[in-house]
N, C-alpha and C positions, 0 to 999 in steps of 0.2 A: 711937535715931534718931542719925545722925552729920551734921552740917550742915558747910559750907566757906564759909570766907571767905578769898578770895584777895588782899586787901590785904596790902601788905608789913608784916609784924609779926613780932617774936621770939616772942610768946606764941601766936599764931594759925596753925594748920597751913596749909601751902601746897601745893598738889598739884604733885608734881615727876615724876611719870611716869604715863601712861595707856594704857588698851587696853580694846578691846571683845571679847567673845567669850561662849559659852554655857559658863560654868564650872560651873554648878550642875545642869546637866543637864535643864532643863526646854524645852530648844529654843527659848529667848527670849536674845537677847545680852544678857549683863550688863555694867556698868562697873566697871572694876578700875582702881583708883588706888594709886599710892605717895604719902602725905603726910609732910610733914617740917617742921621749922623751922629757919629761916635768920637770921642776927642782923639787925636792922632797920637798913635805911639802908645796907648794905653790897653790894659785889658777890662777896664770898667764897662760892665754889660749894661750900663744906663744908656738909653738911645733916645735923642731929641728928633725934633721935626718928623716924626713918623708920618708917612704919606701913603694913601693907597695909589696904585698904579696899575692899570689894567691895558694890556697890550692885546687888540683885536687880532685872533687867529687869522683872519681872513685879509685883512687889509695891512696888518702889522703895525699901525696906528697906536701911539699910546694916549691915555688919558690918565689924567693927576686928579685925585680927590684929596683936598687937604681933611685933616681929622681936628676938631676941637680941642680934644685932650690927646696931645700927640707927643707926650714925653713919658718913659717909663722904661719897664723890664720885659723881658720874653715876650714880645711881639708876635702874634700868631694869627693863623689865617684858618678859617674852616669853609668849604664851599658846600651848599646844600640847598635843596629847595624848600622855602619856609613858607612861600605864597601859594602854593598849588598850581602854579604856571608850567611845571616840568622843565624850569630853568633855574640854574643854580644861584643862590644868592650867595653874598660874601658876609661871613661873620668874622669881625676883628676883635681880638682880645689884647690887652696890655696891662700888664702888672704895674698897679701904681707905685709898688716898694714903700707904701705907708705903713706903719703900726698895726693899722686896722684890716689890713689883709684884702683891700679893695682892688678890683679890676675895673677897666674903662673897656666897654662892649658897645660896639656897633654893628649893625646889619645894613648892607646896602644891596637894594636890587639894581641891576645894570642892564637891565632889558634895553635893547635897541641902541646901546651904548650910551645911555643917560643914567648918570647915578641919581638914585633916590633914597634916601636915609629913612629907613622903615623901623629902625629900633634904636633907641640912644639911653643909654644908662641913667644919664641924668634925669630924663624924661620920666622913667620907671621910678627912680628914687622920689620924683616929688607926687608920683600918682597914688600912692598908699600912705596913709598918717597911721602911727602906731601910739598906743601909749603902753608903757610896761611899769606895774604897780605891784609892789609886795604887800602880801596880805597876812593877816593872821594865820595860826596853825600851818606855816612853814610852805605858802603858797605863793606863787607870782602869777599875777594875771596880764596875759598879752591880749590886747585889744586892737584889732584893725578897725580904726574909726571909719574909713572909707567904706569898707564892706560891713560894717555894723556885725562883726564876728569875733570870738574871744577863744582862747585858749587858756588852761589853767596848767602850770607847772609846778610839779612837787619838788621841793628843793629839802625835805626832811633829811636826805642822805648826804648833805653837803659838808657835815662834820662840825664838830661842837665848836672848834674855833672860830669857824666861820658863822654859825647860826647865832652864838653867843654875843657877837657884836651887832647882830639886827634884832633879836627877840629876847624878851625875858623869860623866865621859867613858865611853861605851858604854853609857848608858843605865841605870845603876845607881842606885836611890834612895840619897839621902844619908841620909834619915832617914824613919821612917813620916809619910805624908802621908794626912789623911783629909778628905773633902768631905761633902756631904750633899744630899739633896733636899729642896725646900722644900714648904710645904704648897701647897693648891690656888690656881694662880695665874689661870687662865681655864678657861671649860668653854662648850662650843658645842651648842645643841640641832641634830642633824643625825639625819635620817631614812635611816639606812644601807642599808635593804632596800626602801625606796620603799613599805612598806606603810601609811604614814598615821600611824605610830605613831613619836614622836621618840625617839632614845637621846641620852644627855648624853656630850660627848668632853671630858675633863678632862684639862687640862696642867699640869705639874709641873716646875719648873727644877731641873736638876742643877746644881749649884755646885761648884766646887774649894776653894780655900783661903779663898775670902771671897765674900761674896755676888755681888759683881760679877763674881767669877770664872766665867762661864758656860761649862759643857761641854756640855750638851745639855736635852734635854727628854723627860720621861716622858709619853708618851701613853696615856690609859687610857679605852677606850671603855665606857661603862656603859648597861646596860638593864635594865628593871622587870622583875622575875620573879613578881611577884605580891604580894611581900612586901616586897621592897627592891630597891636597884640593885646589881647585879652586873656582873662584867666581860664584856662582849659577845663570844661564841665563845671566851671564856677566853685571849685575847691581847693582850698588852700590848706596848707598841712604845716604842722610843727612837729619838728624831731628834737628829742630832749638827749642833751649831752650825758653819757653814761658815768663818767669819771667824776670822782668826789673830790672836794677841796678839803686838806687837813683843818 
């Protein structure tokens, strides 16, 4: 059994997010919480020891699920059916607070009061490998090695100061330049085909010579295939950032 004390305390967990839905499949609304610890007497929004807690709506019993990445900002919950069993799953998001704009994401199925992790942001990050290479004529080639697919980004509008550091006259590279695709930045639950089952739309930044040198965003729609999340309709997308650097 798990109890809550909402008084300000470093040692006592505080409720930092709450949602209601039938997550165990018995047709009765359950209470879903994220709890965490904050320094006593401060307004610091940083939260540590973030934990998923589910209260069975029928028995009132509490279940605790520890998270591997359990510290950050703005912990949030979303309940929705990702697997197609017509029972709500639990999507957890936590802002890492780092300069790269990363979030920690987990999805849990809690059918029959048993927690099963069905999405983990670290697993997603390791699943797809990318190359980002600058090419002649103000082009950047983004290659997904895992899927053997490529995208070309035109950076000719980035501004003379930016381009002159990389290219000589006529658009020839002065030296090899390599960028990178970040880990998972953000992910959104979206029901793409309107069937009541959510997909997960994942976004990763494409960076050039350094992290703040944004070139675009890799967009990956993911759907549950009964065993794992896979790319929806086998299509991945790249969005180009429209702003130019002086």
